[in-house]
C-alpha positions, -999 to 999 in steps of 0.1 A, spaced: 569 216 812 552 231 842 575 215 868 569 179 855 598 155 858 602 121 842 610 90 861 647 82 864 659 61 835 689 38 841 714 24 816 708 -13 822 671 -14 830 639 -17 812 628 18 802 594 29 814 571 46 789 569 83 796 560 112 774 556 149 777 540 172 752 557 205 743 538 229 721 556 249 694 578 275 710 578 258 745 610 247 761 619 220 785 649 208 804 667 175 798 687 164 827 712 135 822 731 120 851 764 102 848 774 77 876 812 75 873 812 47 898 801 22 872 832 27 851 867 12 857 887 30 883 923 39 879 923 47 842 913 78 824 886 70 798 861 87 777 824 80 783 796 86 759 759 83 768 729 93 749 692 98 750 667 97 721 639 123 719 610 113 697 587 138 680 557 140 657 577 164 635 578 147 601 611 164 592 628 153 624 609 124 641 638 117 665 669 134 678 698 119 697 713 139 725 748 128 734 768 136 765 806 130 764 828 131 795 862 120 805 865 101 838 897 107 856 911 90 887 
């Protein structure tokens, strides 16, 4: 994606519109950040967050990328 980076999207905010075109065969990097400070402290718990990627591919117009983590401490 030629060094382009999206704005930071946050869980409880209005999502800005942002898009980036990837041509067939091109690759990009998806960076997801988990802030463990927003979860309850003192108990181990699973956390699942996701991001949708939309495409003009008629066979797969959207994909959901999920990140699963376990917060300890």
